[in-house]
N, CA, C and O of each residue as an XYZ file, in Angstrom:
824
protein
N     142.550    102.276     65.657
C     141.737    101.071     65.496
C     140.367    101.476     64.987
O     139.782    102.442     65.478
N     139.850    100.752     64.009
C     138.554    101.054     63.424
C     137.509    100.113     64.006
O     137.759     98.923     64.194
N     136.299    100.685     64.298
C     135.210     99.873     64.817
C     134.115     99.788     63.762
O     133.821    100.763     63.070
N     133.533     98.635     63.657
C     132.374     98.500     62.805
C     131.202     99.245     63.431
O     131.133     99.344     64.656
N     130.272     99.776     62.627
C     129.150    100.549     63.163
C     128.397     99.839     64.274
O     128.098    100.445     65.303
N     128.078     98.528     64.075
C     127.314     97.811     65.100
C     128.117     97.678     66.383
O     127.581     97.788     67.486
N     129.419     97.438     66.218
C     130.293     97.290     67.396
C     130.383     98.600     68.146
O     130.353     98.624     69.376
N     130.495     99.700     67.398
C     130.607    101.025     68.017
C     129.340    101.360     68.776
O     129.390    101.894     69.884
N     128.196    101.043     68.171
C     126.924    101.309     68.847
C     126.804    100.496     70.133
O     126.294    100.984     71.141
N     127.275     99.267     70.087
C     127.222     98.415     71.290
C     128.079     98.983     72.397
O     127.690     98.978     73.565
N     129.270     99.481     72.016
C     130.163    100.055     73.026
C     129.572    101.309     73.640
O     129.662    101.527     74.849
N     128.956    102.143     72.781
C     128.327    103.367     73.293
C     127.175    103.032     74.231
O     127.009    103.673     75.269
N     126.391    102.043     73.873
C     125.267    101.643     74.723
C     125.761    101.120     76.060
O     125.186    101.430     77.103
N     126.834    100.321     76.032
C     127.402     99.777     77.268
C     127.932    100.889     78.159
O     127.733    100.867     79.374
N     128.616    101.871     77.549
C     129.153    102.991     78.325
C     128.032    103.798     78.948
O     128.120    104.219     80.101
N     126.945    104.017     78.153
C     125.808    104.769     78.674
C     125.169    104.034     79.834
O     124.796    104.655     80.829
N     125.037    102.710     79.723
C     124.453    101.905     80.799
C     125.272    102.004     82.073
O     124.723    102.123     83.169
N     126.606    101.955     81.920
C     127.487    102.016     83.091
C     127.372    103.368     83.785
O     127.389    103.443     85.013
N     127.252    104.452     82.985
C     127.125    105.779     83.578
C     125.829    105.908     84.346
O     125.812    106.458     85.446
N     124.732    105.402     83.777
C     123.437    105.454     84.460
C     123.469    104.627     85.731
O     122.972    105.053     86.774
N     124.067    103.420     85.637
C     124.141    102.550     86.818
C     124.962    103.181     87.918
O     124.600    103.108     89.093
N     126.095    103.818     87.533
C     126.944    104.474     88.536
C     126.206    105.614     89.183
O     126.311    105.823     90.392
N     125.432    106.380     88.362
C     124.686    107.514     88.907
C     123.611    107.050     89.861
O     123.394    107.666     90.905
N     122.911    105.933     89.501
C     121.876    105.405     90.379
C     122.476    104.857     91.658
O     121.897    105.004     92.735
N     123.654    104.214     91.541
C     124.324    103.678     92.725
C     124.719    104.785     93.667
O     124.550    104.662     94.880
N     125.261    105.900     93.107
C     125.666    107.038     93.925
C     124.468    107.655     94.606
O     124.516    107.999     95.787
N     123.349    107.800     93.825
C     122.138    108.374     94.391
C     121.602    107.514     95.506
O     121.171    108.023     96.541
N     121.629    106.178     95.296
C     121.131    105.263     96.317
C     121.960    105.332     97.570
O     121.420    105.281     98.675
N     123.299    105.449     97.417
C     124.183    105.513     98.585
C     123.913    106.774     99.381
O     123.967    106.762    100.611
N     123.616    107.890     98.664
C     123.337    109.150     99.355
C     121.975    109.111    100.021
O     121.789    109.651    101.111
N     121.022    108.466     99.353
C     119.666    108.447     99.882
C     119.520    107.504    101.064
O     118.562    107.608    101.830
N     120.465    106.584    101.217
C     120.401    105.631    102.316
C     121.670    105.703    103.146
O     122.448    104.750    103.170
N     121.891    106.828    103.830
C     123.118    106.972    104.605
C     123.166    105.960    105.725
O     122.147    105.620    106.325
N     124.365    105.486    105.997
C     124.510    104.488    107.058
C     125.057    105.146    108.313
O     125.797    106.128    108.246
N     124.681    104.588    109.461
C     125.132    105.141    110.735
C     126.597    104.835    110.950
O     127.115    103.842    110.440
N     127.273    105.700    111.717
C     128.704    105.536    111.953
C     128.970    104.413    112.942
O     130.111    103.970    113.077
N     127.935    103.942    113.640
C     128.138    102.868    114.581
C     127.077    101.803    114.375
O     126.148    101.998    113.591
N     127.204    100.687    115.064
C     126.225     99.622    114.924
C     124.827    100.143    115.209
O     124.608    100.920    116.138
N     123.891     99.695    114.388
C     122.517    100.152    114.573
C     121.855     99.568    115.795
O     120.807    100.058    116.215
N     122.453     98.499    116.400
C     121.833     97.896    117.568
C     122.366     98.483    118.877
O     122.038     97.988    119.956
N     123.187     99.536    118.786
C     123.628    100.218    120.005
C     122.423    100.882    120.672
O     121.667    101.596    120.013
N     122.244    100.655    121.956
C     121.124    101.244    122.684
C     121.523    102.649    123.150
O     122.499    102.821    123.881
N     120.758    103.633    122.718
C     121.042    105.026    123.079
C     120.920    105.221    124.583
O     120.043    104.652    125.232
N     121.823    106.041    125.125
C     121.893    106.264    126.567
C     121.658    107.742    126.891
O     121.928    108.610    126.060
N     121.155    108.031    128.099
C     121.045    109.428    128.513
C     122.384    110.147    128.371
O     123.437    109.609    128.713
N     122.319    111.372    127.861
C     123.486    112.256    127.683
C     124.367    111.886    126.490
O     125.416    112.502    126.299
N     123.971    110.891    125.677
C     124.642    110.701    124.389
C     124.426    111.952    123.538
O     123.341    112.534    123.549
N     125.456    112.362    122.806
C     125.319    113.450    121.839
C     125.106    112.832    120.468
O     125.952    112.076    119.990
N     123.979    113.145    119.827
C     123.656    112.528    118.548
C     123.425    113.593    117.479
O     123.019    114.719    117.765
N     123.698    113.196    116.247
C     123.387    114.037    115.091
C     122.236    113.376    114.341
O     122.308    112.205    113.967
N     121.178    114.148    114.131
C     120.003    113.655    113.408
C     119.952    114.360    112.062
O     119.851    115.585    111.995
N     120.023    113.575    110.988
C     120.020    114.128    109.632
C     118.786    113.604    108.895
O     118.524    112.402    108.869
N     118.033    114.534    108.294
C     116.908    114.178    107.436
C     117.361    114.423    105.999
O     117.660    115.555    105.621
N     117.410    113.364    105.207
C     117.959    113.451    103.854
C     117.249    114.530    103.041
O     116.021    114.558    102.965
N     118.041    115.423    102.434
C     117.588    116.526    101.588
C     116.757    117.562    102.343
O     116.016    118.330    101.730
N     116.880    117.586    103.680
C     116.205    118.600    104.503
C     117.218    119.186    105.484
O     117.128    118.925    106.684
N     118.188    119.977    104.994
C     119.260    120.477    105.862
C     118.762    121.342    107.018
O     119.417    121.415    108.058
N     117.618    121.995    106.852
C     117.086    122.841    107.922
C     116.633    122.029    109.134
O     116.474    122.570    110.228
N     116.429    120.740    108.933
C     115.969    119.883    110.031
C     117.118    119.167    110.738
O     116.903    118.471    111.731
N     118.335    119.339    110.226
C     119.489    118.670    110.834
C     119.790    119.262    112.210
O     119.788    120.481    112.384
N     120.046    118.400    113.171
C     120.337    118.856    114.531
C     121.393    117.970    115.193
O     121.450    116.763    114.958
N     122.231    118.601    116.033
C     123.093    117.879    116.959
C     122.563    118.165    118.349
O     122.573    119.309    118.802
N     122.102    117.133    119.021
C     121.464    117.313    120.321
C     121.941    116.249    121.297
O     122.304    115.140    120.905
N     121.933    116.607    122.570
C     122.301    115.658    123.614
C     121.034    115.138    124.278
O     120.159    115.911    124.668
N     120.948    113.820    124.401
C     119.775    113.238    125.040
C     119.694    113.685    126.500
O     120.715    113.824    127.173
N     118.494    113.903    126.972
C     118.290    114.309    128.353
C     118.469    113.119    129.294
O     118.725    111.997    128.857
N     118.332    113.379    130.574
C     118.453    112.309    131.566
C     117.386    111.237    131.359
O     117.575    110.080    131.735
N     116.241    111.641    130.745
C     115.162    110.692    130.462
C     115.264    110.120    129.048
O     114.331    109.474    128.570
N     116.408    110.358    128.371
C     116.643    109.875    126.999
C     115.700    110.527    125.988
O     115.288    109.893    125.017
N     115.366    111.786    126.220
C     114.512    112.521    125.294
C     115.339    113.559    124.539
O     116.379    114.017    125.013
N     114.846    113.917    123.350
C     115.443    115.020    122.596
C     114.324    115.783    121.891
O     113.213    115.276    121.731
N     114.636    117.005    121.475
C     113.654    117.850    120.805
C     114.123    118.153    119.393
O     115.261    118.573    119.181
N     113.230    117.935    118.421
C     113.550    118.130    117.013
C     112.547    119.083    116.368
O     111.418    119.212    116.842
N     112.959    119.756    115.279
C     112.051    120.684    114.592
C     110.771    119.977    114.146
O     110.809    118.821    113.723
N     109.662    120.664    114.242
C     108.344    120.220    113.787
C     107.726    119.163    114.692
O     106.574    119.309    115.101
N     108.461    118.105    115.012
C     107.850    116.998    115.758
C     107.995    117.146    117.270
O     107.362    116.408    118.025
N     108.822    118.093    117.724
C     108.938    118.360    119.151
C     109.742    117.320    119.913
O     110.727    116.786    119.405
N     109.306    117.035    121.152
C     110.041    116.136    122.039
C     109.778    114.675    121.676
O     108.636    114.258    121.484
N     110.870    113.907    121.588
C     110.789    112.487    121.229
C     111.460    111.667    122.326
O     112.585    111.957    122.731
N     110.768    110.656    122.795
C     111.310    109.788    123.852
C     111.988    108.578    123.217
O     111.332    107.762    122.568
N     113.308    108.464    123.408
C     114.081    107.371    122.818
C     114.569    106.376    123.864
O     115.501    105.615    123.605
N     113.962    106.373    125.019
C     114.426    105.519    126.109
C     114.410    104.048    125.706
O     113.395    103.526    125.244
N     115.559    103.387    125.891
C     115.676    101.966    125.618
C     115.743    101.598    124.153
O     115.724    100.414    123.818
N     115.821    102.581    123.271
C     115.811    102.296    121.833
C     117.215    102.163    121.268
O     118.151    102.825    121.718
N     117.341    101.292    120.270
C     118.582    101.220    119.511
C     118.612    102.365    118.499
O     117.615    103.058    118.299
N     119.769    102.550    117.866
C     119.888    103.581    116.836
C     118.869    103.331    115.719
O     118.201    104.265    115.274
N     118.747    102.088    115.268
C     117.797    101.766    114.200
C     116.363    102.049    114.623
O     115.581    102.595    113.845
N     116.017    101.684    115.839
C     114.655    101.915    116.320
C     114.351    103.409    116.413
O     113.249    103.846    116.083
N     115.333    104.187    116.864
C     115.151    105.639    116.947
C     114.957    106.243    115.560
O     114.119    107.126    115.374
N     115.731    105.768    114.591
C     115.577    106.258    113.219
C     114.176    105.958    112.695
O     113.550    106.809    112.064
N     113.687    104.757    112.955
C     112.350    104.375    112.491
C     111.272    105.237    113.135
O     110.334    105.673    112.467
N     111.408    105.481    114.438
C     110.410    106.285    115.144
C     110.375    107.713    114.596
O     109.303    108.244    114.308
N     111.547    108.331    114.455
C     111.603    109.707    113.966
C     111.104    109.794    112.528
O     110.437    110.759    112.157
N     111.427    108.786    111.718
C     110.916    108.755    110.343
C     109.387    108.714    110.345
O     108.748    109.429    109.574
N     108.801    107.883    111.204
C     107.344    107.763    111.253
C     106.701    109.073    111.705
O     105.646    109.460    111.200
N     107.338    109.751    112.655
C     106.778    111.016    113.151
C     106.799    112.099    112.074
O     105.834    112.849    111.929
N     107.890    112.183    111.322
C     107.945    113.158    110.227
C     107.003    112.752    109.087
O     106.365    113.599    108.462
N     106.930    111.469    108.836
C     106.097    110.976    107.741
C     104.607    111.192    108.014
O     103.812    111.338    107.086
N     104.243    111.210    109.289
C     102.838    111.308    109.671
C     102.204    112.617    109.210
O     101.094    112.608    108.679
N     102.892    113.740    109.403
C     102.259    115.035    109.134
C     103.081    115.996    108.279
O     102.549    116.997    107.799
N     104.380    115.708    108.080
C     105.224    116.759    107.513
C     105.956    116.375    106.224
O     106.022    117.184    105.299
N     106.502    115.167    106.142
C     107.325    114.789    104.999
C     106.804    113.477    104.392
O     106.113    112.701    105.052
N     107.151    113.256    103.139
C     106.751    112.032    102.460
C     107.942    111.058    102.449
O     108.975    111.318    101.832
N     107.764    109.939    103.147
C     108.778    108.894    103.215
C     110.183    109.455    103.471
O     111.095    109.227    102.677
N     110.356    110.188    104.576
C     111.685    110.767    104.857
C     112.697    109.690    105.205
O     112.340    108.615    105.685
N     113.957    109.990    104.958
C     115.040    109.074    105.299
C     115.886    109.716    106.401
O     116.428    110.809    106.239
N     115.980    109.011    107.510
C     116.600    109.539    108.725
C     117.899    108.806    109.014
O     117.968    107.583    108.895
N     118.923    109.549    109.392
C     120.182    108.945    109.815
C     120.576    109.528    111.169
O     120.634    110.747    111.336
N     120.846    108.654    112.127
C     121.301    109.079    113.451
C     122.718    108.576    113.664
O     123.002    107.392    113.481
N     123.604    109.483    114.051
C     124.983    109.130    114.360
C     125.296    109.581    115.786
O     125.028    110.726    116.149
N     125.857    108.693    116.583
C     126.287    109.064    117.934
C     127.632    109.782    117.815
O     128.641    109.172    117.462
N     127.635    111.068    118.111
C     128.849    111.872    118.010
C     129.720    111.740    119.257
O     130.946    111.831    119.186
N     129.069    111.525    120.393
C     129.801    111.412    121.663
C     128.994    110.526    122.596
O     127.836    110.815    122.896
N     129.613    109.450    123.050
C     128.922    108.538    123.950
C     128.931    109.082    125.375
O     129.930    109.632    125.839
N     127.800    108.917    126.059
C     127.753    109.263    127.475
C     128.656    108.307    128.248
O     128.713    107.114    127.947
N     129.350    108.831    129.230
C     130.266    107.991    129.993
C     129.499    107.207    131.050
O     128.758    107.766    131.859
N     129.705    105.882    131.013
C     129.133    105.007    132.028
C     130.286    104.344    132.764
O     131.198    103.797    132.144
N     130.241    104.396    134.079
C     131.383    103.911    134.852
C     130.953    102.966    135.969
O     129.797    102.944    136.392
N     131.929    102.186    136.429
C     131.806    101.402    137.656
C     132.992    101.788    138.533
O     133.965    102.373    138.056
N     132.904    101.458    139.806
C     134.002    101.740    140.731
C     134.612    100.439    141.227
O     133.907     99.520    141.643
N     135.940    100.383    141.175
C     136.668     99.219    141.697
C     137.525     99.717    142.852
O     138.434    100.525    142.658
N     137.235     99.236    144.039
C     137.869     99.747    145.257
C     138.534     98.614    146.048
O     138.326     97.432    145.777
N     139.328     99.014    147.021
C     139.938     98.028    147.907
C     141.295     97.550    147.430
O     142.115     98.347    146.975
N     141.532     96.259    147.531
C     142.859     95.681    147.309
C     143.156     95.416    145.832
O     143.377     94.280    145.413
N     143.154     96.503    145.060
C     143.614     96.470    143.667
C     144.714     97.522    143.543
O     144.834     98.401    144.397
N     145.502     97.434    142.499
C     146.680     98.309    142.400
C     146.359     99.761    142.060
O     147.070    100.668    142.491
N     145.298     99.990    141.293
C     144.906    101.382    140.986
C     143.398    101.522    141.141
O     142.677    101.581    140.146
N     142.915    101.577    142.382
C     141.468    101.682    142.600
C     140.910    102.986    142.026
O     141.600    104.002    141.947
N     139.642    102.920    141.632
C     139.008    104.131    141.108
C     137.892    103.805    140.132
O     137.360    102.694    140.111
N     137.550    104.803    139.323
C     136.447    104.688    138.378
C     136.926    104.066    137.067
O     137.970    104.446    136.537
N     136.163    103.118    136.554
C     136.476    102.438    135.291
C     135.329    102.682    134.325
O     134.168    102.458    134.667
N     135.649    103.144    133.112
C     134.603    103.417    132.126
C     134.180    102.138    131.413
O     135.013    101.312    131.040
N     132.868    101.993    131.231
C     132.331    100.864    130.472
C     132.413    101.217    128.988
O     131.901    102.262    128.586
N     133.038    100.382    128.166
C     133.079    100.664    126.720
C     131.669    100.782    126.160
O     130.794    100.011    126.554
N     131.419    101.729    125.249
C     130.051    101.989    124.799
C     129.418    100.869    123.997
O     128.193    100.759    123.976
N     130.211    100.028    123.332
C     129.611     99.043    122.433
C     129.970     97.608    122.762
O     129.818     96.720    121.923
N     130.442     97.374    123.971
C     130.722     95.995    124.356
C     130.589     95.881    125.861
O     130.795     96.865    126.572
N     130.249     94.697    126.365
C     130.064     94.541    127.804
C     131.386     94.586    128.564
O     132.448     94.316    128.003
N     131.305     94.925    129.823
C     132.458     94.909    130.723
C     132.133     93.959    131.855
O     131.182     94.184    132.603
N     132.927     92.880    131.989
C     132.657     91.967    133.094
C     133.579     92.269    134.272
O     134.466     93.119    134.190
N     133.347     91.556    135.358
C     134.055     91.835    136.600
C     135.567     91.684    136.450
O     136.329     92.525    136.926
N     135.994     90.621    135.792
C     137.434     90.401    135.612
C     138.073     91.514    134.793
O     139.178     91.961    135.102
N     137.375     91.967    133.740
C     137.885     93.067    132.924
C     138.072     94.327    133.761
O     139.079     95.023    133.639
N     137.086     94.611    134.612
C     137.145     95.814    135.433
C     138.316     95.763    136.406
O     139.027     96.752    136.581
N     138.516     94.604    137.042
C     139.640     94.459    137.970
C     140.964     94.615    137.225
O     141.898     95.235    137.734
N     141.042     94.059    136.034
C     142.261     94.188    135.225
C     142.542     95.650    134.901
O     143.688     96.093    134.974
N     141.500     96.402    134.543
C     141.683     97.824    134.221
C     142.027     98.646    135.446
O     142.555     99.753    135.338
N     141.721     98.089    136.625
C     142.092     98.762    137.870
C     143.468     98.312    138.354
O     143.812     98.498    139.521
N     144.246     97.724    137.462
C     145.609     97.344    137.804
C     145.763     95.945    138.338
O     146.875     95.520    138.654
N     144.655     95.211    138.446
C     144.714     93.850    138.953
C     144.724     93.787    140.472
O     144.863     94.809    141.143
N     144.577     92.594    141.006
C     144.598     92.406    142.456
C     145.998     92.673    143.005
O     146.994     92.347    142.360
N     146.069     93.270    144.201
C     147.378     93.371    144.839
C     147.636     92.102    145.641
O     146.789     91.210    145.683
N     148.792     92.020    146.271
C     149.204     90.755    146.903
C     148.363     90.402    148.120
O     148.399     89.261    148.579
N     147.602     91.364    148.656
C     146.792     91.102    149.853
C     145.329     90.813    149.514
O     144.527     90.563    150.414
N     144.977     90.843    148.247
C     143.574     90.736    147.847
C     142.957     89.395    148.224
O     143.568     88.340    148.060
N     141.731     89.464    148.735
C     140.950     88.262    149.003
C     140.081     88.004    147.770
O     138.987     88.556    147.646
N     140.565     87.182    146.883
C     139.896     86.961    145.604
C     138.693     86.026    145.736
O     137.905     85.894    144.800
N     138.549     85.380    146.891
C     137.434     84.453    147.094
C     136.176     85.154    147.614
O     135.095     84.565    147.634
N     136.321     86.406    148.033
C     135.179     87.122    148.617
C     135.119     88.556    148.071
O     135.179     89.519    148.836
N     135.003     88.685    146.761
C     134.894     90.011    146.139
C     133.432     90.437    146.192
O     132.538     89.687    145.802
N     133.204     91.652    146.681
C     131.833     92.131    146.863
C     131.407     93.024    145.709
O     132.101     93.983    145.369
N     130.271     92.711    145.111
C     129.683     93.535    144.059
C     128.374     94.116    144.578
O     127.467     93.382    144.969
N     128.290     95.439    144.576
C     127.074     96.130    145.030
C     126.423     96.803    143.831
O     127.079     97.502    143.059
N     125.115     96.579    143.688
C     124.393     97.094    142.520
C     123.038     97.669    142.947
O     122.320     97.084    143.759
N     122.714     98.826    142.378
C     121.405     99.435    142.605
C     120.551     99.169    141.361
O     120.915     99.560    140.253
N     119.420     98.503    141.559
C     118.552     98.150    140.444
C     117.704     99.316    139.977
O     117.716    100.392    140.575
N     116.965     99.087    138.897
C     116.084    100.131    138.359
C     114.999    100.513    139.350
O     114.467    101.622    139.290
N     114.665     99.607    140.263
C     113.639     99.891    141.266
C     114.199    100.611    142.484
O     113.473    100.894    143.438
N     115.526    100.913    142.445
C     116.152    101.625    143.560
C     116.646    100.733    144.676
O     117.241    101.219    145.638
N     116.409     99.431    144.566
C     116.840     98.509    145.613
C     118.297     98.117    145.405
O     118.745     97.919    144.276
N     119.032     98.006    146.519
C     120.453     97.653    146.478
C     120.635     96.156    146.694
O     120.075     95.578    147.625
N     121.422     95.540    145.826
C     121.740     94.119    145.961
C     123.244     93.962    146.131
O     124.026     94.695    145.525
N     123.642     93.003    146.958
C     125.060     92.735    147.200
C     125.351     91.264    146.896
O     124.617     90.370    147.317
N     126.435     91.036    146.157
C     126.832     89.682    145.780
C     128.267     89.446    146.235
O     129.122     90.318    146.081
N     128.528     88.275    146.793
C     129.883     87.871    147.152
C     130.361     86.866    146.104
O     129.734     85.825    145.907
N     131.455     87.175    145.442
C     131.891     86.415    144.274
C     133.272     85.821    144.514
O     134.187     86.511    144.963
N     133.410     84.545    144.211
C     134.703     83.882    144.269
C     135.361     84.016    142.895
O     135.028     83.282    141.965
N     136.282     84.944    142.778
C     136.905     85.216    141.485
C     137.814     84.073    141.059
O     137.996     83.856    139.861
N     138.386     83.340    141.999
C     139.208     82.185    141.635
C     138.382     81.163    140.849
O     138.876     80.558    139.897
N     137.117     80.975    141.255
C     136.243     80.060    140.525
C     135.990     80.568    139.107
O     135.950     79.783    138.160
N     135.818     81.890    138.966
C     135.577     82.478    137.644
C     136.800     82.277    136.749
O     136.674     81.935    135.573
N     137.974     82.492    137.318
C     139.208     82.347    136.535
C     139.368     80.921    136.025
O     139.839     80.708    134.907
N     138.980     79.948    136.836
C     139.103     78.550    136.439
C     138.042     78.126    135.427
O     138.205     77.133    134.719
N     136.947     78.895    135.368
C     135.868     78.580    134.421
C     135.632     79.799    133.541
O     135.064     80.794    133.992
N     136.067     79.723    132.283
C     135.955     80.857    131.364
C     134.511     81.300    131.214
O     134.238     82.500    131.169
N     133.585     80.363    131.136
C     132.172     80.712    130.958
C     131.627     81.465    132.157
O     130.715     82.281    132.022
N     132.192     81.189    133.344
C     131.682     81.843    134.540
C     131.894     83.333    134.547
O     131.109     84.066    135.149
N     132.952     83.807    133.882
C     133.235     85.231    133.892
C     132.152     86.056    133.243
O     131.925     87.208    133.613
N     131.467     85.445    132.247
C     130.437     86.175    131.535
C     129.173     86.354    132.365
O     128.302     87.146    132.007
N     129.069     85.627    133.464
C     127.873     85.746    134.297
C     127.847     87.071    135.060
O     126.787     87.493    135.522
N     128.973     87.716    135.194
C     129.035     88.947    135.972
C     129.356     90.136    135.069
O     130.385     90.797    135.211
N     128.440     90.381    134.137
C     128.558     91.568    133.293
C     128.117     92.771    134.120
O     127.051     92.756    134.736
N     128.941     93.805    134.126
C     128.700     94.943    135.002
C     127.725     95.944    134.399
O     127.560     96.026    133.182
N     127.086     96.701    135.282
C     126.153     97.747    134.890
C     126.639     99.087    135.434
O     127.415     99.149    136.388
N     126.168    100.139    134.812
C     126.538    101.486    135.248
C     126.260    101.668    136.739
O     125.174    101.347    137.222
N     127.253    102.186    137.456
C     127.083    102.454    138.883
C     127.460    101.312    139.799
O     127.448    101.478    141.019
N     127.798    100.146    139.244
C     128.219     99.017    140.086
C     129.467     99.389    140.885
O     130.322    100.140    140.417
N     129.550     98.849    142.097
C     130.734     99.052    142.939
C     131.326     97.688    143.277
O     130.646     96.820    143.826
N     132.589     97.514    142.945
C     133.314     96.279    143.254
C     134.283     96.588    144.385
O     135.101     97.501    144.276
N     134.193     95.832    145.463
C     135.109     96.033    146.593
C     135.878     94.738    146.840
O     135.298     93.672    147.045
N     137.193     94.869    146.814
C     138.072     93.724    147.062
C     138.696     93.884    148.447
O     139.489     94.796    148.683
N     138.328     92.985    149.355
C     138.877     93.050    150.703
C     140.260     92.416    150.772
O     140.807     91.957    149.769
N     140.815     92.405    151.998
C     142.134     91.812    152.203
C     142.010     90.417    152.812
O     141.101     90.149    153.598
N     142.931     89.539    152.440
C     142.970     88.210    153.024
C     143.393     88.297    154.483
O     144.172     89.164    154.879
N     142.856     87.375    155.265
C     143.301     87.287    156.661
C     144.567     86.448    156.684
O     144.546     85.265    156.343
N     145.656     87.060    157.084
C     146.963     86.385    157.057
C     147.175     85.571    158.329
O     148.216     84.933    158.488
């Protein structure tokens, strides 16, 4: 097939444009790496994270957060990430490097291993014991009982005890009528569990 000169030039220009656009797109994708998990995940003590500084391989680290949610990185030292989401941690570390060491660095944090957070379900359930809280979604009371094998035939579902230790160290105890929760779907969401919660299911008086 023969092309007219103007047509050929147009095709060459279009091909050149596509190559440049593809190269810029690839560069942009590399320069803006995305996290492997939701950016709104709140980092927890003992999470194992990988911190990558784009085009600075010597600064890359895999570190486990301390009990106080701190980690230590090259140049900037100890960083406190307590209560921060992945996105917030990336912004903080970027600002710290940008302040004295790098020009507009691009930071990517990936959670390589989530710290295990558990609750205990005891008493009249079929498989009492420790239940792990999923790292990226809430665990409510009904879910925990289900994961513990469900209530056994002697369970007193009207007087389930939830014991919780608050951030201030004070212990609170709640008596929950699970039958009411089962009848009201919205009610189940009111009892979202926290790390260290203890659920005790007593026996019915026969």
